Every structure is written in C-alpha cells, then in structure tokens.
mmCIF file as Biopython writes it, N, C-alpha, C and O atoms, coordinates in Angstrom:
data_model
#
loop_
_atom_site.group_PDB
_atom_site.id
_atom_site.type_symbol
_atom_site.label_atom_id
_atom_site.label_alt_id
_atom_site.label_comp_id
_atom_site.label_asym_id
_atom_site.label_entity_id
_atom_site.label_seq_id
_atom_site.pdbx_PDB_ins_code
_atom_site.Cartn_x
_atom_site.Cartn_y
_atom_site.Cartn_z
_atom_site.occupancy
_atom_site.B_iso_or_equiv
_atom_site.auth_seq_id
_atom_site.auth_asym_id
_atom_site.pdbx_PDB_model_num
ATOM 1   N N  . MET A ? 1  ? 113.323 -6.863  293.224 1.0 0.0 1  A 1 
ATOM 2   C CA . MET A ? 1  ? 112.280 -6.902  293.633 1.0 0.0 1  A 1 
ATOM 3   C C  . MET A ? 1  ? 111.946 -5.562  293.901 1.0 0.0 1  A 1 
ATOM 4   O O  . MET A ? 1  ? 112.803 -4.678  293.882 1.0 0.0 1  A 1 
ATOM 5   N N  . TYR A ? 2  ? 110.374 -5.279  294.231 1.0 0.0 2  A 1 
ATOM 6   C CA . TYR A ? 2  ? 110.282 -3.217  294.462 1.0 0.0 2  A 1 
ATOM 7   C C  . TYR A ? 2  ? 109.085 -3.210  295.307 1.0 0.0 2  A 1 
ATOM 8   O O  . TYR A ? 2  ? 107.974 -3.090  294.792 1.0 0.0 2  A 1 
ATOM 9   N N  . LEU A ? 3  ? 109.268 -3.353  296.797 1.0 0.0 3  A 1 
ATOM 10  C CA . LEU A ? 3  ? 108.576 -3.293  297.499 1.0 0.0 3  A 1 
ATOM 11  C C  . LEU A ? 3  ? 107.449 -1.977  298.152 1.0 0.0 3  A 1 
ATOM 12  O O  . LEU A ? 3  ? 107.931 -1.360  299.102 1.0 0.0 3  A 1 
ATOM 13  N N  . LYS A ? 4  ? 106.426 -1.660  297.829 1.0 0.0 4  A 1 
ATOM 14  C CA . LYS A ? 4  ? 105.821 -0.270  298.477 1.0 0.0 4  A 1 
ATOM 15  C C  . LYS A ? 4  ? 105.129 -0.598  300.209 1.0 0.0 4  A 1 
ATOM 16  O O  . LYS A ? 4  ? 105.055 0.162   301.174 1.0 0.0 4  A 1 
ATOM 17  N N  . GLU A ? 5  ? 104.770 -1.827  300.071 1.0 0.0 5  A 1 
ATOM 18  C CA . GLU A ? 5  ? 104.186 -2.337  301.416 1.0 0.0 5  A 1 
ATOM 19  C C  . GLU A ? 5  ? 103.997 -3.600  301.700 1.0 0.0 5  A 1 
ATOM 20  O O  . GLU A ? 5  ? 103.863 -4.529  300.903 1.0 0.0 5  A 1 
ATOM 21  N N  . LEU A ? 6  ? 103.987 -3.629  302.972 1.0 0.0 6  A 1 
ATOM 22  C CA . LEU A ? 6  ? 104.791 -5.417  303.541 1.0 0.0 6  A 1 
ATOM 23  C C  . LEU A ? 6  ? 103.355 -5.505  304.334 1.0 0.0 6  A 1 
ATOM 24  O O  . LEU A ? 6  ? 102.855 -4.515  304.867 1.0 0.0 6  A 1 
ATOM 25  N N  . VAL A ? 7  ? 103.008 -6.254  304.343 1.0 0.0 7  A 1 
ATOM 26  C CA . VAL A ? 7  ? 101.742 -6.676  305.101 1.0 0.0 7  A 1 
ATOM 27  C C  . VAL A ? 7  ? 102.375 -8.174  305.839 1.0 0.0 7  A 1 
ATOM 28  O O  . VAL A ? 7  ? 103.043 -9.076  305.334 1.0 0.0 7  A 1 
ATOM 29  N N  . ILE A ? 8  ? 101.824 -7.981  307.301 1.0 0.0 8  A 1 
ATOM 30  C CA . ILE A ? 8  ? 101.856 -9.069  308.290 1.0 0.0 8  A 1 
ATOM 31  C C  . ILE A ? 8  ? 100.892 -9.645  308.891 1.0 0.0 8  A 1 
ATOM 32  O O  . ILE A ? 8  ? 100.253 -9.118  309.801 1.0 0.0 8  A 1 
ATOM 33  N N  . SER A ? 9  ? 100.680 -10.870 308.408 1.0 0.0 9  A 1 
ATOM 34  C CA . SER A ? 9  ? 99.443  -11.729 308.554 1.0 0.0 9  A 1 
ATOM 35  C C  . SER A ? 9  ? 99.358  -13.032 309.385 1.0 0.0 9  A 1 
ATOM 36  O O  . SER A ? 9  ? 100.417 -13.651 309.487 1.0 0.0 9  A 1 
ATOM 37  N N  . THR A ? 10 ? 98.254  -13.553 310.001 1.0 0.0 10 A 1 
ATOM 38  C CA . THR A ? 10 ? 98.210  -14.888 310.549 1.0 0.0 10 A 1 
ATOM 39  C C  . THR A ? 10 ? 97.873  -15.655 309.584 1.0 0.0 10 A 1 
ATOM 40  O O  . THR A ? 10 ? 97.230  -15.149 308.664 1.0 0.0 10 A 1 
ATOM 41  N N  . SER A ? 11 ? 98.201  -17.016 309.539 1.0 0.0 11 A 1 
ATOM 42  C CA . SER A ? 11 ? 96.958  -17.815 308.628 1.0 0.0 11 A 1 
ATOM 43  C C  . SER A ? 11 ? 96.018  -17.574 308.496 1.0 0.0 11 A 1 
ATOM 44  O O  . SER A ? 11 ? 95.459  -18.008 307.489 1.0 0.0 11 A 1 
ATOM 45  N N  . THR A ? 12 ? 95.274  -16.730 309.442 1.0 0.0 12 A 1 
ATOM 46  C CA . THR A ? 12 ? 93.879  -16.689 309.452 1.0 0.0 12 A 1 
ATOM 47  C C  . THR A ? 12 ? 93.472  -15.317 308.566 1.0 0.0 12 A 1 
ATOM 48  O O  . THR A ? 12 ? 92.329  -14.871 308.468 1.0 0.0 12 A 1 
ATOM 49  N N  . ASN A ? 13 ? 94.820  -14.688 307.873 1.0 0.0 13 A 1 
ATOM 50  C CA . ASN A ? 13 ? 94.293  -13.449 307.427 1.0 0.0 13 A 1 
ATOM 51  C C  . ASN A ? 13 ? 94.287  -12.310 308.426 1.0 0.0 13 A 1 
ATOM 52  O O  . ASN A ? 13 ? 93.702  -11.315 307.998 1.0 0.0 13 A 1 
ATOM 53  N N  . ARG A ? 14 ? 94.775  -12.200 309.622 1.0 0.0 14 A 1 
ATOM 54  C CA . ARG A ? 14 ? 94.266  -11.200 310.455 1.0 0.0 14 A 1 
ATOM 55  C C  . ARG A ? 14 ? 95.696  -10.313 310.383 1.0 0.0 14 A 1 
ATOM 56  O O  . ARG A ? 14 ? 96.821  -10.707 310.690 1.0 0.0 14 A 1 
ATOM 57  N N  . VAL A ? 15 ? 95.334  -9.122  309.928 1.0 0.0 15 A 1 
ATOM 58  C CA . VAL A ? 15 ? 96.535  -8.158  310.255 1.0 0.0 15 A 1 
ATOM 59  C C  . VAL A ? 15 ? 97.231  -8.024  311.497 1.0 0.0 15 A 1 
ATOM 60  O O  . VAL A ? 15 ? 96.761  -7.374  312.431 1.0 0.0 15 A 1 
ATOM 61  N N  . ILE A ? 16 ? 98.471  -8.688  311.552 1.0 0.0 16 A 1 
ATOM 62  C CA . ILE A ? 16 ? 99.417  -8.169  312.316 1.0 0.0 16 A 1 
ATOM 63  C C  . ILE A ? 16 ? 100.342 -6.614  312.499 1.0 0.0 16 A 1 
ATOM 64  O O  . ILE A ? 16 ? 100.572 -5.922  313.490 1.0 0.0 16 A 1 
ATOM 65  N N  . ARG A ? 17 ? 100.602 -6.518  311.496 1.0 0.0 17 A 1 
ATOM 66  C CA . ARG A ? 17 ? 101.019 -4.930  311.120 1.0 0.0 17 A 1 
ATOM 67  C C  . ARG A ? 17 ? 101.394 -4.637  309.692 1.0 0.0 17 A 1 
ATOM 68  O O  . ARG A ? 17 ? 102.034 -5.467  309.046 1.0 0.0 17 A 1 
ATOM 69  N N  . GLU A ? 18 ? 101.081 -3.681  309.262 1.0 0.0 18 A 1 
ATOM 70  C CA . GLU A ? 18 ? 101.384 -3.054  307.904 1.0 0.0 18 A 1 
ATOM 71  C C  . GLU A ? 18 ? 103.031 -2.305  308.033 1.0 0.0 18 A 1 
ATOM 72  O O  . GLU A ? 18 ? 103.373 -1.831  309.116 1.0 0.0 18 A 1 
ATOM 73  N N  . VAL A ? 19 ? 103.736 -2.273  307.124 1.0 0.0 19 A 1 
ATOM 74  C CA . VAL A ? 19 ? 104.720 -1.366  306.850 1.0 0.0 19 A 1 
ATOM 75  C C  . VAL A ? 19 ? 104.562 -0.474  305.773 1.0 0.0 19 A 1 
ATOM 76  O O  . VAL A ? 19 ? 104.516 -1.092  304.709 1.0 0.0 19 A 1 
ATOM 77  N N  . SER A ? 20 ? 104.486 0.448   305.676 1.0 0.0 20 A 1 
ATOM 78  C CA . SER A ? 20 ? 104.372 1.246   303.777 1.0 0.0 20 A 1 
ATOM 79  C C  . SER A ? 20 ? 105.693 1.735   303.649 1.0 0.0 20 A 1 
ATOM 80  O O  . SER A ? 20 ? 106.139 1.876   304.788 1.0 0.0 20 A 1 
ATOM 81  N N  . PHE A ? 21 ? 106.546 2.068   302.779 1.0 0.0 21 A 1 
ATOM 82  C CA . PHE A ? 21 ? 107.837 2.382   302.398 1.0 0.0 21 A 1 
ATOM 83  C C  . PHE A ? 21 ? 107.502 3.501   301.305 1.0 0.0 21 A 1 
ATOM 84  O O  . PHE A ? 21 ? 107.046 3.323   300.175 1.0 0.0 21 A 1 
ATOM 85  N N  . LYS A ? 22 ? 107.817 4.597   301.882 1.0 0.0 22 A 1 
ATOM 86  C CA . LYS A ? 22 ? 107.083 5.679   301.348 1.0 0.0 22 A 1 
ATOM 87  C C  . LYS A ? 22 ? 107.968 6.034   299.987 1.0 0.0 22 A 1 
ATOM 88  O O  . LYS A ? 22 ? 107.442 6.595   299.026 1.0 0.0 22 A 1 
ATOM 89  N N  . LYS A ? 23 ? 109.266 5.679   300.006 1.0 0.0 23 A 1 
ATOM 90  C CA . LYS A ? 23 ? 110.014 5.808   298.989 1.0 0.0 23 A 1 
ATOM 91  C C  . LYS A ? 23 ? 110.737 4.725   298.123 1.0 0.0 23 A 1 
ATOM 92  O O  . LYS A ? 23 ? 111.657 4.877   297.319 1.0 0.0 23 A 1 
ATOM 93  N N  . GLY A ? 24 ? 110.070 3.582   298.503 1.0 0.0 24 A 1 
ATOM 94  C CA . GLY A ? 24 ? 109.901 1.829   298.261 1.0 0.0 24 A 1 
ATOM 95  C C  . GLY A ? 24 ? 111.204 1.143   298.600 1.0 0.0 24 A 1 
ATOM 96  O O  . GLY A ? 24 ? 112.284 1.734   298.586 1.0 0.0 24 A 1 
ATOM 97  N N  . LEU A ? 25 ? 111.048 -0.167  298.912 1.0 0.0 25 A 1 
ATOM 98  C CA . LEU A ? 25 ? 112.137 -0.755  299.178 1.0 0.0 25 A 1 
ATOM 99  C C  . LEU A ? 25 ? 112.670 -1.921  298.275 1.0 0.0 25 A 1 
ATOM 100 O O  . LEU A ? 25 ? 112.163 -3.035  298.406 1.0 0.0 25 A 1 
ATOM 101 N N  . ASN A ? 26 ? 113.638 -1.719  297.396 1.0 0.0 26 A 1 
ATOM 102 C CA . ASN A ? 26 ? 114.759 -2.602  296.656 1.0 0.0 26 A 1 
ATOM 103 C C  . ASN A ? 26 ? 115.160 -3.800  297.045 1.0 0.0 26 A 1 
ATOM 104 O O  . ASN A ? 26 ? 116.271 -3.741  297.572 1.0 0.0 26 A 1 
ATOM 105 N N  . LEU A ? 27 ? 114.765 -4.734  297.008 1.0 0.0 27 A 1 
ATOM 106 C CA . LEU A ? 27 ? 114.674 -6.024  297.786 1.0 0.0 27 A 1 
ATOM 107 C C  . LEU A ? 27 ? 115.476 -7.083  296.783 1.0 0.0 27 A 1 
ATOM 108 O O  . LEU A ? 27 ? 114.999 -7.456  295.711 1.0 0.0 27 A 1 
ATOM 109 N N  . VAL A ? 28 ? 116.783 -7.514  297.301 1.0 0.0 28 A 1 
ATOM 110 C CA . VAL A ? 28 ? 117.466 -8.491  296.180 1.0 0.0 28 A 1 
ATOM 111 C C  . VAL A ? 28 ? 117.288 -10.058 296.938 1.0 0.0 28 A 1 
ATOM 112 O O  . VAL A ? 28 ? 117.777 -10.411 298.010 1.0 0.0 28 A 1 
ATOM 113 N N  . VAL A ? 29 ? 116.561 -10.725 296.151 1.0 0.0 29 A 1 
ATOM 114 C CA . VAL A ? 29 ? 116.257 -12.254 296.352 1.0 0.0 29 A 1 
ATOM 115 C C  . VAL A ? 29 ? 117.443 -13.313 295.625 1.0 0.0 29 A 1 
ATOM 116 O O  . VAL A ? 29 ? 117.601 -13.694 294.465 1.0 0.0 29 A 1 
ATOM 117 N N  . GLY A ? 30 ? 118.120 -13.560 296.808 1.0 0.0 30 A 1 
ATOM 118 C CA . GLY A ? 30 ? 118.789 -14.420 296.194 1.0 0.0 30 A 1 
ATOM 119 C C  . GLY A ? 30 ? 118.892 -16.107 296.140 1.0 0.0 30 A 1 
ATOM 120 O O  . GLY A ? 30 ? 117.928 -16.623 296.706 1.0 0.0 30 A 1 
ATOM 121 N N  . TYR A ? 31 ? 119.446 -16.664 295.818 1.0 0.0 31 A 1 
ATOM 122 C CA . TYR A ? 31 ? 118.860 -18.271 295.522 1.0 0.0 31 A 1 
ATOM 123 C C  . TYR A ? 31 ? 119.923 -19.395 296.311 1.0 0.0 31 A 1 
ATOM 124 O O  . TYR A ? 31 ? 120.800 -18.927 297.038 1.0 0.0 31 A 1 
ATOM 125 N N  . ASN A ? 32 ? 119.855 -20.268 296.210 1.0 0.0 32 A 1 
ATOM 126 C CA . ASN A ? 32 ? 120.451 -21.565 296.973 1.0 0.0 32 A 1 
ATOM 127 C C  . ASN A ? 32 ? 121.222 -22.317 296.058 1.0 0.0 32 A 1 
ATOM 128 O O  . ASN A ? 32 ? 120.724 -22.325 294.932 1.0 0.0 32 A 1 
ATOM 129 N N  . ASN A ? 33 ? 122.159 -22.882 296.162 1.0 0.0 33 A 1 
ATOM 130 C CA . ASN A ? 33 ? 122.928 -23.381 295.430 1.0 0.0 33 A 1 
ATOM 131 C C  . ASN A ? 33 ? 123.410 -24.746 296.158 1.0 0.0 33 A 1 
ATOM 132 O O  . ASN A ? 33 ? 123.025 -24.936 297.311 1.0 0.0 33 A 1 
ATOM 133 N N  . ASP A ? 34 ? 124.220 -25.679 295.540 1.0 0.0 34 A 1 
ATOM 134 C CA . ASP A ? 34 ? 125.167 -26.579 296.420 1.0 0.0 34 A 1 
ATOM 135 C C  . ASP A ? 34 ? 126.193 -26.300 297.490 1.0 0.0 34 A 1 
ATOM 136 O O  . ASP A ? 34 ? 126.588 -26.644 298.604 1.0 0.0 34 A 1 
ATOM 137 N N  . THR A ? 35 ? 126.386 -25.472 296.487 1.0 0.0 35 A 1 
ATOM 138 C CA . THR A ? 35 ? 128.314 -24.425 297.295 1.0 0.0 35 A 1 
ATOM 139 C C  . THR A ? 35 ? 127.512 -23.441 298.082 1.0 0.0 35 A 1 
ATOM 140 O O  . THR A ? 35 ? 128.265 -23.002 298.952 1.0 0.0 35 A 1 
ATOM 141 N N  . GLY A ? 36 ? 126.182 -22.823 298.190 1.0 0.0 36 A 1 
ATOM 142 C CA . GLY A ? 36 ? 126.345 -21.795 299.633 1.0 0.0 36 A 1 
ATOM 143 C C  . GLY A ? 36 ? 124.798 -21.410 298.145 1.0 0.0 36 A 1 
ATOM 144 O O  . GLY A ? 36 ? 124.073 -22.027 297.365 1.0 0.0 36 A 1 
ATOM 145 N N  . SER A ? 37 ? 125.047 -20.257 298.512 1.0 0.0 37 A 1 
ATOM 146 C CA . SER A ? 37 ? 124.051 -18.644 298.438 1.0 0.0 37 A 1 
ATOM 147 C C  . SER A ? 37 ? 124.587 -18.054 297.351 1.0 0.0 37 A 1 
ATOM 148 O O  . SER A ? 37 ? 125.734 -18.203 296.930 1.0 0.0 37 A 1 
ATOM 149 N N  . SER A ? 38 ? 123.656 -17.325 296.871 1.0 0.0 38 A 1 
ATOM 150 C CA . SER A ? 38 ? 124.424 -16.136 296.208 1.0 0.0 38 A 1 
ATOM 151 C C  . SER A ? 38 ? 122.928 -14.973 295.650 1.0 0.0 38 A 1 
ATOM 152 O O  . SER A ? 38 ? 121.815 -15.347 295.280 1.0 0.0 38 A 1 
ATOM 153 N N  . ASN A ? 39 ? 123.347 -13.819 295.752 1.0 0.0 39 A 1 
ATOM 154 C CA . ASN A ? 39 ? 122.428 -12.659 295.644 1.0 0.0 39 A 1 
ATOM 155 C C  . ASN A ? 39 ? 122.823 -11.947 294.247 1.0 0.0 39 A 1 
ATOM 156 O O  . ASN A ? 39 ? 122.460 -10.817 293.919 1.0 0.0 39 A 1 
ATOM 157 N N  . ASN A ? 40 ? 123.618 -12.803 293.498 1.0 0.0 40 A 1 
ATOM 158 C CA . ASN A ? 40 ? 123.467 -12.029 291.982 1.0 0.0 40 A 1 
ATOM 159 C C  . ASN A ? 40 ? 122.257 -12.261 290.965 1.0 0.0 40 A 1 
ATOM 160 O O  . ASN A ? 40 ? 121.684 -13.342 291.099 1.0 0.0 40 A 1 
ATOM 161 N N  . LEU A ? 41 ? 121.901 -11.618 290.214 1.0 0.0 41 A 1 
ATOM 162 C CA . LEU A ? 41 ? 121.315 -11.338 289.945 1.0 0.0 41 A 1 
ATOM 163 C C  . LEU A ? 41 ? 121.455 -11.372 287.863 1.0 0.0 41 A 1 
ATOM 164 O O  . LEU A ? 41 ? 120.535 -10.930 287.175 1.0 0.0 41 A 1 
#
C-alpha cells in the first residue's frame, strides 16, 4: 500500500491531524493466521 497523505479524524469527521509524505510512504500490511502474523506478500 502506498500513502501520500494520512488524515487522522474523529468519528464526527473533525480533522485532528494531517500528515503529508512528500516522497510517499510504502506500507506493508500483514495478515493474521492461527500461528501468528506475517508481513509476506
């Protein structure tokens, strides 16, 4: 997953903080299984 901007907000959509990633942020998302978790894609 590639992020350019992260916006943190409340449940009423009031923005708490906006974080921009000028060069982008490459985020690796893992998955849960019975023996632990993995970040392998």
